[in-house]
N, C-alpha and C positions, 0 to 999 in steps of 0.2 A: 223686650228688655230697649223701649222706644225711646229715643232724646227726646225729650221736653221743653221748653222753657217754658217757664213761671214768673207772672208779675212782681216784683219785686220791692222795696223800695226803692231802692236806688236803679231799677228799672231787669233786663232781668236776667232771671236764674236757671243758669244749667243744670241739668237734672234728665235722669233717669227712674223711669217708675215702671213699676209691674202692678197691672192692674189685676184687685179685687178676680176673684176667682169664682166666688158664688154671691148673692145675694148676704149681706149682712158681713162677712170678712172679716177679721178686724183685722188696724191698721197699723203699720210699724213708721216711723223716721229714721236715716241715723246719717248721724252728726259723720266728719272727716276728720282729720284731727289738722294742728295750726295749719295757719294757708304763708304765713311767714318760715315753716318748716318743713317746707315741699307737700306742706298737706291737701290734698285734693278725694273728690268723690270714688276717685278710683285706687286709691289708697289698699293695700293686701288685707288689711281688717278691715276697715269699711266696709270692703264690697261681697268678703267673706257673710259679716253678715248681713244686710242683705238678704245674700241666700240663703242663711235660714233663715231666717226668714220667711221665704219667699216658700223655702222646701214644707213650712207647714201651716200652709194657706194663710196670709196674711197679702194686705194690698203692699205692697212696699214703696219708702223713695229714699232715693237717696242724692245728694245738689253739691252743686259746687259753692263755698259762700263767697260774698262778693269779693272783686277783682283776682280769682282763681277759674281757673280756661275761660268760659266763654261766660261769666256769668261779673254783670256789668260791676262800677263803683271801684271801690278802694279798700284795705283793711280797715278796721276801725276799735282793732282792742277789745273787738269782743260785744261792745255795744249795737252797733252797727249788724255783727254775726248775726244777736239774741234773733233782732229785727228777720231779720232769711230768713230766719228758724219757724218762726212768730207766723209767717210769709207764706211760708212751703208748706206749714200744718192746716190753715187755714185753706190750702188751693187743693191741697187729698180730701179733708172733710168737706169740701164746697163740689169734688167731684163725686165723693162718695160718701152720703151723712149718711142713710144707712148701720154703718161698719158698729158695729159688735163692743170692743175697743177699741187703746190707744197707748201706742206700748211709744217706748222711746229708745235708741241706742246712739253710743256714743263712744269717739275712743279722743285719749286725751282732751285734748279742747274741745271735740266739741264731743266728751262727760265733762265738761262743764259748763261749754253752753246747755243741750238737752236737759241740764238742772234745774238751769231754771226757768228754762222755761213751761218745765214740768210744776215748778211753781203756778204758773199763770194758767196753769191748764185742767182742770178743777177732772179731767177730762182724761188722762194721764192713768192708764193702775199699774203699766209694769217702766222698771225702767232694767239698763245695761248700761252701765257704768267700766271700761273697759281703762287702768292705769287714769284715774280723775288725777290732775295736777293739781292734789292738794298740798306744797309747798310752797306753787307758785302766784297759786289763785284764793280771793278771801269765801269759802263755802258757808258763810255764817247765817250767808240765805236763807239755810233750810231750816226753819224753824217755823213749825216743825216743815221734814219729810211732808208730802203729801200723798205719798205712795211706797208700795215697798218697791225692792226691787234688790239689783244683787251689782255686787261691785267686788270686782276680780286688777289684779294689777299680780309684775314681777316683780320676784325675791329678793331679784337684782338688776333689778332694775335702778338701769342708770341716771336719770332725767326728775323721776318725780319719788321723793323719798320714803321709802316701802309702811316709813314709823310715821311717817303724815296723812298716807292712803287707812293706818291702825290707824292714828284718833281721829278721822271723820269718823270711821266707821262706827269707832264703838259711842262716838257722838250722839252719830244717830239709832243707833242704838235703846239710848234712855228714853229714848219720845215712844209716845204708845197710838197703837189702832197702828201700825205698818211692822212689818219682819222687812228684817236689813240681811240679804245671802252675803256670805265674801269667802272670794274668794283668790289664794295666796296660790300662785303657777311657782315650786321650785323649777328653781335656776335660770329664770325666764327675765329679760332685759328687760327693757320700752319697750320696744318692738317687738317683743316674741320669735325674734329671729331663730332658734334652733326647739324654738315648744310652743308654735302655731297651731296643732293640732292639739296640746293638753287646753288652752286661747279654747278652742273650738268648743274640745267635749262641753268643757265647762260652761256656758252661753246654752249647747245644746242642749245640758242636758239641764241648768236649769229654765228654759222654758219652755223644754217637754212636764217637767212637774209644774208650773202655773197653770200651763194647757189644762190639764187634768181635771178635770171634772168634777173632782173626787177635792182639787187641791184645797187644802184649809183658807188660804191663800186670795181675797179678792180684791 
């Protein structure tokens, strides 16, 4: 898990990268929560999702958005952070151009950035959005959402109202040619403080289902 520096729009982007274990290994990028709320690539949920993808044979990247850790620049209300994510994905694809597929996973603010990124990158085949802040940011750009994925949130989330996430799920499920899974974790708050195992089991089960060669979702 070497530390690397990626050239970004505002200078250096600090990152961690697990190289592809084999030719044509799939790629995943993990996006961390809000920089102004203490979010970094070392957030425990971000790290845990990173490890889940590594364990399944992906080349995996996580990085600090601008102004976080050793990444240069300063917070840009999501606009610059989306540019950071695009530059990071460019770097992974240049390093490993023969990847068989590309996945995006994000937690909270990172889920919002990730879902914007997949609108711009048709090669993204799957997403995992944990606690997307549907009551804080506009998700109407998902018209239509171009790939299948899962949205996970806590039933006792005190930051993002579960009702707002349910509305987002319902809206996406009206769209054709994609399949949206949805998992509400009982008793979980925004940070899954006592329900981390249930959260990670949800991520693992969904990913294993999608990676099964017999899975009808492509």
